[in-house]
N, C-alpha and C positions, 0 to 999 in steps of 0.2 A: 848175199849171193850164195847159191848152192852149186856144187859142181854137177856137170852134166852126167846123168845116170847112164850106164851102158845100155844100148838098145833104143835110147830115145833119140828121135830126130831133133836136130837143133834148128831153131827158128829165130829169126831176128824181126822185130817190128819197129820200124822207125816211127817217130812221133808217138811213142807209147805213153807219153805223159798226157795226151789229150783224150777227150771223151771216147771217140771211136777207137783210137789206138789202145787205150786201156782195155776196152771190151774185147778187142781182137786178141791182145796178149793174154788175157785171162782165159778166153775161150781156148786158145791153142794150148795153154797150160793144162786145162781140164782134159783136153783130148790127148794128152800124153807127151807133147813136145817139151824139150827144154828150151825155155823162152829167154831170149835176150831182149830186154825191154830198153829201147833207146829213147834218149831225150837230148835236147839241145841245152837249154838253160835250166829247165826244171827237173834236175836229177831227183829231187825229193819225191816228186810224183811218180817217177819211174821205180824208185825204190819202194814206194807204197804198193805199186802194182806187184812187184816181186814178193813182198811180204804176203799179199793176199794169195798169190799163186802157191807159195810154199805152205802157207797155213792150210790151203786146201789139199795138200798132199803132193803138189806138183814140184817142178824143178825150174829155177829161173835165176837170172842175174840182171843187173842193170848196167848201162854204159852211157856215157854222155860224149857227144862230139857234134860239131856243126856239119850237117850233110852238104852245105855248100862249099866247104873247105876241102878241096880234093886231097891234099896231102894228109890232113887230119883224119879224113874218112878212110883213105887207103891204109894208113897206119893202124887205125883201130880195127879194121877188117882183117889185116894180116895177123894182128895179135889174137883175134877171135879164132882164126883158122888154126892156130897152134893147138886148139882143143879138138880139132876135127872139122870136117866140112859142115857148112851150114846149108841145109837142104830146103829150108822154107824161108823165103825173103818176102816180107810184106812192106812195100814202100808206101807207107801211110803218111809220112811227114809232108806237110803242106801249110801254106798260109794263104790268106787272102787280104788284100789291101785295096778296097773298092774306091772307084772314082769314075765319073763319066769321062770318056776318052779325051775330049778336048781339054779337060783339066788335069789329066793324069801326069803325074811327075815321072821322069825317067826312072828314078829310084823305085817307084812303085811297080813299074813294069819289070825292071831287072830282078828285084828281090823275089817277086812272086814266081817268076819263071825259074829263077835260080834254085829255089827250094824244090819244086816239083820235078823239074827236068834235069838240071844238073845233079840234084840230090839223088835221083834215080840212078844215073850213071855212076856217081861217086861211090855209092854203096853197092850196087848189084855187080858192076863189072869186076871188082877185085874178088868176088865170091863165086863167080860163074865157073871158072875152070875146076875148082875143087868139087863143086856141085856135079859137073859133067862127069868126073871120074867115078862118081857113085852111081851113075846111070839112073838116078831118081832125083827129081827137084820139083818145086812149086814156087813160082814167082807170081805174086798177086800185087798189082798196083792199084792204089785207091785213087780213083778219078773223080768225076762229078757230072751230074746231069747237065751242068752248065757247058760242058764240052760237047754235048750232043745237041742242045737246043739253043745255046747262047743265053746271055743274060745281061740285061742293061747294067752298066756300071762295073762289069766284070770282064772287060776285054782281055785283061792281063790274065786273070784266072782261067777263063775259057781257053785262051791260047796255051797256057801251061798244061792244063789237063788234056787238051786236044792233042798236043805233042806227045804226051804220055801214052794216050790211046794208040797213036800211030807207032810209037816205039814198042808197045806191047805186041802188036801184030807182027812187026818185023822180027822181033826177038823170038817170038813163038816159032816162026819159020826156021830160024837158025838152030833152035834147040830141040825141035820136035823129034828128031831121030835119037836123041840122047836120053829119052824118058823124062824130059823136063817139060812141064807145061808153064805157059806164060799167059795170064789173064788180067783183066782190069775190072773192078767193081766201081760203078758210077752211082753214088748215092744221090737221092733227091733231097728233100727237106728232112733233116734228121735232128732229133731232139738232143742236142749236145751243147756244151758251152760255146762252141764256135758259132752256132746258129742262134744262140739265145739273144733275144731282143730284135732279131732280123725279121721275124715273122710272127704276127699276133695270130690269135685263133681264127679270127674272121678271114685273114689272108690265107691261112692254111686250108681252111674249108673251101675257099674259092679256087685255090690252085690245085688241090690234091683231091682226086675223086674218092679216095678212102676217108677223106675228111679228118685226117690226123697226120702228125709227123711220124716218121719212122723212129726206131730206137737204135741205139748203138749196138745193143745185143743182137738185133736183127741183121745189121750189117756184118757183125762178127760171125754169125752163123753162116752167112753166105761165103765169107772169106774162108772159114774153117772147111766148108765143103770143098771149095776149090783147091784147098791145100791138102785134101785127103786122097787116099787111094781110089775112092769112088769116082773122082773127077779125072781119071787118068786119060780120057779121050776128049777132054774139053780143053782147047788151047787156042789162043789168038782171039778170044772173045771179050767183048765189052759188055758186062752184064750190069744193067741198071736196076737199081732197087729204089723205087720211087712212088709206090702206091697208085700206079696207073696214070701218073702225070703224062707219060708219053708211051 
């Protein structure tokens, strides 16, 4: 952990232990933010992200809590706010637990929605008021192309990300006059550990007009743009990054 340097915007990236989350955290670190890299169980991976950010001359710290636990999330956010407002919130934490709908267990349904939807609320809501007081903020929610097109075997995941998209649009309206933008990024097939084994090369070439999977760094670049001053007039948008799949 390194202390937040004066003048740096503070950013939290949930799920920073995963492939896309790591790339987002490191990109925001390179762009000058003090990055709070969040993990649930895999704190070691978040610490490794912090080490890479610091080694590159950035500022970062790691934190672990379960975004589905309301009290734990609020407590962690309140402790973070003791160091000042967090002006960039990237809700990247998410899971998938696929099954065709007739065979889907209730726990599969609840858990996937709990992480993406309740996790968004549990982390973002405690941070918004302090962000509003600064009159500058960026909230970026990581959604999925599955919320836009649907996907067999992912009714739970599509429902979770679809709800996140709707929350994005509504919150953008609430915060627009306060200098805070709220957007969602909806990746298609991205080459990460989460997608590993799900799509072979032939399937990717059939589904993706660009004939390749996207990279975590490409998603991170989009998130970083939406978190920048240059994106001040972009809000309430669902921006898909999918190689022309839709």
